[in-house]
N, C-alpha and C positions, 0 to 999 in steps of 0.2 A: 070561097072562104075556106071550105074544107080542104081544097087542094093546097092552099097556102099553109094551113096548119100541118098537113101531112109533110110538106117540104121542111117546115121547121123541126118537126119530130125526127125526120130522117137526118137532118143536119146535126141535131143533138146527138143522135146515135153515132154518127161519123166522128164527131169531135170526141165523144166519150171513148170510142174505140181507139182513137189516135192517142189520147192521153193515157189510156190503159196500156197500150203498146209501148209508149215511151217509158212509163213507170216500170213495166216488166223488164224492158231492155236495160234500164239503169240498175235494177236489182241483180240481173244476171251479170252485168259487167262488174258490179260491186263485189259480188261473190267470187268472180274470176280473179279480180285484183287481190282479194284477201287470200285466196289459195296460192297465188303466185308469191305473195309476201311470206306466207308460211313455208312454202317450198324453199325459198331463198334461205330462210333461217335453218331449215333442215340440212341444206347443203353445207352451211357453215358448221353445223354440229358434226357432220361427217368429216370435215377437215380437222376439227378439234379431236375427234376420235383417232384419226390417223396420226396426229402428233402425239397423242397419249400412247398409242401403240409403239411408237419409236422410243418414248420414255421408258416403257416397259422393257423393251429390248435392251436398252442401256443399263437399266437396273439389274437385269438378269446377267449381263456380261460382267458387271462389277460384283456379282454374288451378293446383291442387296435384296434379292427376292428369290424364292425357291422355284424350281422348275415346274412343279405341279401347279402352284398358284399362278405362275406366269402363263402356263398353257390355258388355264381356265379363264384368266382375264382376257387373253387373246381371243378365245372363242366367244366370250361375251361381247367384245368389241366388234368382232366380225359379224355377229348376228345383229347387233345394233345398226351397223352400216348397211347390212342387207335390208333391214326393215325400212331404213330411210330411202334406199333405192326403190323399193317396191312402192312406197307411198308416192314418191315424186313421179315415178313412171306412170302410175295410174292417173295421177292428176294431169300430167302432160297430155294424155289422150283426151281427157274430159274437157279441159280448158282450151284445147286446140281445135275443138269443133267450131265451125263457122256459124252454125245455128243450133240453137237448143229449143226443142219443142217445149210447150208449156208444161206438159206432163213430166218432163225431165228436169224441171227446176229443182225439184227435191234432191236430185242427184248431186247438184252443186252444193246444196245446203248440207247434205250428208257428208260429202267429200271434205267440205270445210271443217265440219265438226270433228271428223276422224283425223284430219291433218293436224288440227290444233291439239288433239289428244296425243297424237304421235310426237308432236313437237315437245310437249311437256314431258312425256316419258323419256325422250332422248336427252333433253336438258338435264333431267334427273340422273340419267346414266352417266353423262359426261361429268357432272359434278361429283358423282360417287367415285368413279374411276380416278379422277384427278385428285380427289381427297385421299384415296387409298395409296396412290403412287407417291404422293408427297410425304407420306408418313415414314418414319423409321420402323420397319416391321421385322427387325432382327435383333436378337439379344445374344451377345457374345458371352459364353460361359468359359472361364479359365479352368481347364481340366486339372491343373496343379492344385487348385483350390478345392475342387469337388472330389477328385479321385487321388488316392495315394499313388506313389511310383509303381508302375507296372500293374495297376489295378483297374478294374472296370466295375467294381461294386463300391458303394459308398458306406461310410460309417453311419451308425444310428444318429450321431450328433449332426452330421451333414444332412441326412434325410430329414431330420426334424427342423432344420433351419433353411431348407431349400426354398421355402416360400418367399424369402427375402429376395431371391434371384428372380422368381417368377412374377411376383406381385406387380411390378411396374408394367410389364407386358399385359397382364390380365386386366389392369385398370384401363390401359389404352384400348384394349379390345372391347371392354364394356362401353366405354365412351363412344367408340365408333359405331357399335351396333345400335345403341340408343339414338344415335343421330339419324338413323335411317329406318324408322319403325315400319315404313310401308314396303320395304324390300324383304322378301323371304330369303334369309341369309344362311350361309354355311360357313364354318370356320375350319381352316386347314392349319394344323400345327406340324411343322417338319423340323426334325433335328438332323443336322449334318455334322458328323464327327470327323475330325482331322487328327493326324499324327505327325510327329517329326520323323526323321530318317534314321533314328537310332537303331542299331542292330539288336534284335531279340535273340539272345543266345540259345542254341539248341540244348535241350536238357533241363532248362529252367522251368519252374512251375508255370510261369506265364506262357512259355512256348508250348508246353503240354496242353494247357487249357485252351489256347487259341487253336491248336491243331485239332483238338477234340471238337471245338465249335465248327471248324471247317469240315468236319466229318472225314478227315484223312486218316487212314489206317497205316498205310505203308509209305506213300509219297511224302517227301519232305518239302514243306512250303518255303518259298523264298521270303526274304525280309519284307518286300512290298506287300505280299499277301498277308503276312502276319500283322503288319501295321494297319492294313486296311481292315482286317478283322477286329483288331483292337479298337479302331475308331468306330466301327459298326457297333461293337458291344457297348461302348460308352454312349453313343447316340441312342441306342435302344434303352439304356438305363435312364437317360435323361427323359425320354418320352414316358417311361413308366412312372417316373417321379412327377412329371407334369400331369399325367392322368390322375394320380392320387391327389395332387394339389387341387385340380379342378373339382374332383369329387368332394373333397373337404370344403371347398369354397361354395359349392352348390348347396351344401347343408346349412350354410349361413345366409342363404337367400340370394346368392349370386349365381343364377342358373345360366349356363351356356349350352345350347342345344346344337345338334347337327355338327359334331366335331369329327374331323378326319385326322387321325394321327399317323404320321409317317416318319421313318428314320432311315438314314443312309450313312454308310461309312465311306469317306473319300480317301482314306489312307494318307499317303505322302503328298497328295495334291496341296498346293498352297491355298490357304483359306482366303487371302486377300490379294486379288490381282494387281492392286496398286502398289503393293510392297515388293521391292526388287532385291532386297538384301537378306532374305531368309538364309539361315545356316542349318546344318544337318540336325543339330540338337536344339534348335531355336524354340524356346518356350512359347513364342507367339504362334507356332504351328500347332501346339497342343490345345485346341479349343473345340468346343461344340457350339455351333451356330444354331440358335433356336429361332425359326422363322414362324411368323403368323400371318395369315391373310384371310380376309373376309370377302366373300363374293356372293352375288345373287344366285339362287338355285335356278 
């Protein structure tokens, strides 16, 4: 009788062990399948990031985004893609193992948790970059309205009214930043000045001032150098005005932090690559393009 009971107990242990083994095997396979599914979505995110990078290149070619912002967005995309590769490669090693010891079950659980977190972060990044690149992030300022002929300073009346030119961009920036409260963001404001091909006569006041800005004592600058310096001076002035505008605006409770201000004079370079009929004294060439871009730190 005792022998029979012992056999029953042994049989129960065998059955329990078998059921436990089956249950553990199912859990392991379930986690492996979940990791594979997450990795598949991560790969799709990488494809989306590659497409966004091409969109970035197209916007830069069309002068719809400034070079500094484009470079930073490119670095952001490159890092996001590298993070995806790292996660997927680590998971491939783990889920590719033919057998997983019981003490390693937690590795699968941890890998799944980290992969799901990585997926969420990457989805957020794709949405952020896609949103940014879809927006119009450039304001065209007509120099003939802001500056007098041959001038790179503005009148007090223009300085007082300059907010009407900047406010639409500032509101767009505010809206964008508030949409992504979880991202530590920085703002880049870039002014690109452009000039037409009109000759700046030697001996004029403008000629003397631009030569002084170029720090030339004896050499005579050519017209392209003078127009590039004129466009630089106007871009610099626009940035100064925008800085003052943001300072005044901050005093009203609209605070924008981590702002990088840049300016650049492009001279006689055409401002819009799509336009093919520019003339020497074309007023469409006398513009300052004010770019804004927000990106994660």
